[in-house]
C-alpha positions in Angstrom: -9.2 23.7 -0.2 -10.1 25.4 -3.4 -8.2 28.7 -4.1 -5.4 27.9 -1.6 -2.0 29.3 -2.3 -0.1 26.3 -3.5 3.2 28.1 -3.1 3.0 28.3 0.7 4.1 25.6 3.1 1.6 22.9 4.3 0.3 24.0 7.7 0.1 21.1 10.1 -1.2 20.9 13.6 0.9 18.1 15.4 -1.5 16.6 18.1 -0.1 14.3 20.8 0.2 13.8 24.5 3.6 12.4 23.8 5.7 15.6 23.4 8.4 17.1 25.5 8.0 20.1 27.7 10.2 22.3 29.9 8.8 20.2 32.8 9.4 16.9 31.1 12.2 17.5 28.5 12.8 13.7 27.6 9.2 12.6 27.4 8.2 11.9 23.8 11.4 13.4 22.4 11.0 10.9 19.5 7.9 12.8 18.3 9.7 16.1 18.5 12.6 14.7 16.7 10.6 13.6 13.7 8.9 17.0 13.6 12.3 18.7 13.7 13.6 16.7 10.8 10.4 17.3 8.8 10.7 21.1 9.4 14.2 21.1 8.0 12.6 20.5 4.5 11.2 24.0 4.7 7.9 22.8 3.4 5.8 22.7 6.5 4.6 25.3 9.1 3.5 23.8 12.4 2.0 24.3 15.7 2.0 21.7 18.5 -1.0 20.9 20.6 0.2 18.6 23.4 -2.4 18.3 26.1 -1.5 17.0 29.6 -3.8 15.5 32.2 -5.0 18.0 34.8 -3.5 17.6 38.2 -4.0 20.2 41.2 -0.5 20.1 42.9 3.1 20.6 41.9 4.3 19.2 45.2 7.3 17.1 44.4 6.0 14.2 46.6 3.4 13.5 43.8 6.3 12.6 41.4 5.3 12.4 37.7 1.9 14.0 38.5 3.6 17.0 39.9 5.6 17.5 36.8 2.3 17.4 34.7 1.0 20.2 36.9 4.2 22.1 36.4 3.9 21.9 32.6 3.4 25.5 31.2 0.2 26.3 29.3 2.4 27.6 26.3 6.0 27.6 25.4 8.3 27.7 22.5 10.5 24.7 21.7 13.0 24.8 18.8 11.2 27.7 17.3 7.7 26.0 17.4 4.8 27.1 19.4 3.7 24.4 21.8 0.4 24.6 23.6 -0.5 22.3 26.6 -4.2 22.5 27.5 -5.4 20.3 30.3 -7.8 17.5 30.1 -9.5 15.3 32.7 -8.2 11.7 33.2 -10.5 10.2 35.8 -9.0 7.3 37.9 -10.1 3.7 37.0 -12.3 4.8 34.0 -9.8 7.0 32.4 -8.7 4.6 29.7 -12.2 4.4 28.3 -13.0 8.1 28.6 -9.7 9.5 27.6 -10.4 10.1 23.9 -13.4 12.3 24.7 -12.0 14.2 27.6 -8.8 14.6 25.6 -10.7 16.1 22.6 -12.9 18.3 24.8 -9.9 19.7 26.7 -8.1 20.6 23.4 -11.2 22.0 21.6 -11.0 25.5 23.0 -7.3 25.9 22.4 -7.6 24.6 18.8 -10.5 27.1 18.2 -8.3 29.9 19.5 -5.6 28.9 17.1 -7.9 29.2 14.2 -9.3 32.5 15.4 -5.7 33.9 15.7 -5.0 33.0 12.1 -3.3 29.6 12.0 -5.8 28.0 9.7 -4.0 24.6 9.5 -4.5 22.2 6.6 -4.4 18.9 8.5 -3.8 17.3 11.8 -0.7 15.2 12.3 -1.6 12.9 15.2 0.8 10.6 17.1 -0.1 7.5 19.1 -3.4 5.9 18.1 -5.2 5.8 21.4 -6.3 7.9 23.0 -4.5 10.6 20.9 -5.5 9.5 17.4 -9.1 8.9 18.4 -9.2 12.3 20.0 -7.7 13.9 16.9 -10.3 12.3 14.7 -13.0 13.8 16.8 -11.4 17.1 16.6 -11.0 16.8 12.8 -14.7 16.0 12.5 -15.7 19.1 14.6 -13.5 21.5 12.8 -13.6 20.0 9.3 -9.9 19.1 9.1 -8.4 15.9 7.7 -6.3 13.7 10.0 -3.3 11.4 9.6 -2.4 9.2 12.6 0.9 7.6 13.4 1.0 4.4 15.5 4.0 3.9 17.7 3.9 0.8 19.8 1.6 -0.2 22.6 -1.2 1.7 21.0 -1.4 -1.3 18.4 0.5 -4.1 20.2 -1.5 -3.9 23.5 -4.6 -1.6 23.7 -6.6 -3.4 21.0 -6.8 -6.3 23.4 -9.5 -4.2 25.3 -12.9 -4.1 23.6 -13.8 -0.4 23.8 -10.4 1.0 22.7 -10.3 -1.7 20.0 -13.6 -0.3 18.7 -12.6 3.3 18.9 -9.2 2.6 17.1 -11.0 1.0 14.2 -13.5 3.9 14.1 -10.7 6.4 13.9 -8.7 4.4 11.3 -11.8 4.2 9.2 -12.0 8.1 9.1 -8.2 9.0 9.1 -6.9 9.9 5.7 -3.9 7.7 6.4 -2.4 5.5 9.1 1.4 5.4 9.6 3.3 2.7 11.5 6.9 3.3 12.6 7.6 -0.3 11.6 6.2 -2.9 9.4 5.0 -4.9 12.3 2.8 -2.0 13.5 1.4 -1.6 10.0 0.7 -5.5 10.0 -1.2 -4.9 13.3 -3.3 -2.1 11.8 -4.1 -4.3 8.9 -5.3 -7.0 11.3 -7.7 -4.5 12.7 -9.3 -4.0 9.2 -7.5 -0.9 8.0 -7.4 -0.9 4.2 -3.9 -1.4 2.7 -4.4 1.8 0.5 -4.4 3.8 3.8 -1.4 2.2 5.5 2.1 3.5 5.3 5.4 2.4 6.8 7.6 5.4 8.0 10.3 4.3 10.2 12.0 6.5 12.7 15.4 7.8 11.6 18.4 8.7 13.7 20.0 12.1 14.1 23.5 11.3 12.7 25.0 14.5 13.9 23.8 14.2 17.5 24.6 10.6 17.8 28.1 10.1 16.4 31.1 8.0 17.8 33.1 9.7 20.5 36.5 8.6 21.9 35.7 5.6 24.2 38.3 6.1 26.8 37.4 9.8 27.2 33.8 8.9 27.6 34.5 6.2 30.3 36.6 8.5 32.2 34.0 11.3 32.2 31.2 8.9 33.1 33.1 7.0 35.8 33.0 3.7 34.0 35.8 1.1 34.3 38.4 1.5 31.7 39.3 -2.2 31.5 35.9 -4.0 31.5 33.6 -4.8 28.7 30.7 -2.4 29.3 27.0 -3.3 28.6 24.5 -0.5 28.5 20.7 -0.7 29.1 18.7 2.5 28.3 15.0 3.1 29.2 12.5 3.7 31.9 13.1 1.4 35.0 9.8 -0.6 34.3 9.5 -4.4 33.9 8.8 -4.4 30.1 12.3 -2.9 29.5 13.9 -5.9 30.8 16.7 -4.3 32.8 16.4 -7.0 35.3 17.3 -9.6 32.6 20.5 -7.6 31.9 21.4 -7.7 35.6 20.8 -11.4 35.9 22.8 -12.1 32.7 25.8 -10.1 34.2 26.2 -12.8 36.8 27.2 -15.2 34.1 29.4 -12.7 32.2 32.7 -12.3 34.2 34.8 -9.3 33.1 31.6 -7.3 32.0 30.2 -4.1 33.7 26.5 -3.0 33.2 25.3 0.7 33.1 21.6 1.2 33.4 20.4 4.7 32.2 16.8 5.6 33.4 14.6 6.0 36.3 11.3 4.5 37.3 9.2 2.5 39.7 11.3 -0.7 39.3 14.5 0.9 40.9 14.0 -0.6 44.3 13.5 -4.0 42.8 16.7 -3.7 40.6 18.6 -2.5 43.6 17.5 -5.5 45.6 18.4 -7.8 42.7 21.9 -6.3 42.4 22.4 -6.8 46.1 21.2 -10.4 46.0 23.4 -11.3 43.1 26.4 -9.5 44.8 26.9 -7.3 41.6 27.1 -3.9 43.5 30.5 -3.0 42.1 29.7 -4.2 38.5 26.4 -2.3 38.0 26.0 1.5 37.6 22.4 2.9 38.0 22.7 6.4 36.5 19.1 7.6 36.9 17.6 9.6 34.2 20.0 11.4 31.8 19.3 14.1 29.2 19.0 13.0 25.6 22.0 15.2 24.6 24.1 13.2 26.9 23.3 9.7 25.7 25.9 9.7 22.8 28.6 9.6 25.5 27.0 6.6 27.1 26.6 4.8 23.8 30.2 5.5 22.8 31.5 4.4 26.2 29.8 1.0 26.0 30.8 -2.1 23.9 27.2 -3.2 23.4 23.6 -2.0 24.1 21.2 -4.3 25.6 17.4 -4.0 24.8 15.5 -6.8 26.5 12.0 -5.4 26.1 8.8 -7.4 26.0 7.3 -5.0 23.5 8.4 -2.2 21.3 7.1 -0.4 18.3 10.3 1.0 16.9 13.0 1.5 19.6 14.9 4.6 18.9 17.7 3.6 21.3 18.7 0.8 18.8 19.6 3.3 16.1 21.2 5.8 18.4 23.6 3.1 19.7 24.4 1.9 16.2 25.1 5.5 15.1 27.7 5.8 17.8 29.3 2.6 16.5 27.9 0.4 19.3 26.2 -2.9 18.4 23.2 -4.3 20.1 21.7 -7.3 21.7 17.9 -7.2 21.7 14.6 -9.3 21.8 13.2 -10.0 18.5 9.9 -8.2 19.0 8.1 -5.3 17.2 10.1 -3.4 14.8 13.5 -4.6 16.2 14.2 -7.3 13.6 13.7 -4.6 11.0 16.4 -2.6 12.6 18.8 -5.3 13.4 19.5 -7.1 10.2 22.8 -9.0 10.2 25.7 -9.5 12.5 27.2 -6.0 11.9 24.3 -4.5 13.8 24.3 -7.1 16.7 22.3 -10.1 17.8 18.7 -10.9 18.3 17.9 -13.0 21.4 16.4 -16.5 20.9 13.9 -15.7 23.6 13.2 -13.2 26.4 15.0 -14.9 29.2 18.4 -14.6 31.1 19.9 -17.6 29.2 18.9 -16.3 25.8 20.4 -12.8 26.6 23.6 -14.4 28.0 24.1 -16.5 24.8 23.5 -13.5 22.5 26.0 -11.4 24.3 28.6 -14.2 24.1 27.8 -14.7 20.4 28.3 -11.0 19.7 31.7 -10.8 21.5 32.9 -14.0 19.9 32.6 -12.2 16.5 32.7 -8.6 17.5 32.0 -6.2 14.5 34.2 -3.3 13.5 32.6 -0.1 15.1 33.1 1.9 12.0 31.1 -0.7 10.0 28.4 -0.4 12.7 28.3 3.4 12.2 28.0 2.9 8.4 25.1 0.6 9.0 23.3 3.2 11.0 23.7 5.8 8.2 21.3 3.9 6.2 18.6 5.0 8.6 18.7 8.8 8.0 15.5 10.8 8.4 15.5 12.0 4.7 13.3 9.1 3.4 10.9 9.4 6.3 10.5 13.2 5.8 10.0 12.8 2.0 7.3 10.1 2.7 5.5 12.4 5.1 5.4 15.3 2.7 4.2 13.0 -0.1 1.3 11.8 2.1 0.5 15.3 3.2 0.3 16.5 -0.4 -2.0 13.7 -1.1 -4.3 14.9 1.8 -4.1 18.4 0.3 -4.9 17.2 -3.2 -8.1 15.5 -1.8 -9.0 18.8 -0.2 -8.8 20.6 -3.6 -5.3 22.1 -3.3 -2.6 21.2 -5.8 0.7 21.8 -3.8 
């Protein structure tokens, strides 16, 4: 970009289908959080292009699809303009066609942004497939460099399918840089043939102001949790891969414990049936979905967080819990072993089964860490390092374009 004003902020276009909206305020909040922390540096100017699949009806009986239809075309979140163009996601063949339909659906909105004067310097794409592939297509059409962040199943799961694997490799070969939110994801990208010089580990941090220890007794009283039990907490969508069923099954072997499950999803009827079968109705609280701003109270009320997932990239709930002084018990998958290093943070399960979870909980409470020490451990995961690494990479991109920021 010869002749560019090196004193101005770097202009980025964040591109991702994983971004919150007024219709889905908790969806993709981790992407919004990283952007918010980056903007605090004062060195970037940003617009967000967050397409959503087209759906014809807002009728509540259609569940999540209705909330997609209710998503506004444009809104302002935290002072950032967020645009939500629609794209087609055909049934059955949608996975293979999504990168192209996503790019085509966003193309007109991106062109309008440029016409209106937001001549951005680079595309900051989140989630490799289909988002990163679509962003790479858009970058080639509009002559803009692209950086792509891998976040979990986009590298852990989707490359098992031949066509997505080929398209991910195609995008990685054309992206200026590929970011993984854990070393495990970067290793996965390397296994796909991405050159080491284009790989960067930039772990998610934690908002140490939002997630801070609160008085446990007051939190339990406000949330309706028992004052005299050891409280376990499991947070996430009610889907099998999150392992809430394992936490419920383990509770049967943990007398004196109470379990709170925060989240909503398709597995709720199955979990309710499991609770009834095991006779745990008075020892399990299913809270439904709760706003992100409320989670600090749940973490603070609990004695331990359970994360029995079958796959994760970098689970934000781990650091959120630790920041509130609450240790964790988790499966040793994805980036989790990078977050949970040492007994002050909690315990990793030997396997993903009820017996392993029960044993890990018992081991944690046999040598329970000081909650102030848990908080201090979490303070090592601030956002400052990640924001600095992003800026350094973006400056490299701009230098390659002929700008000396």
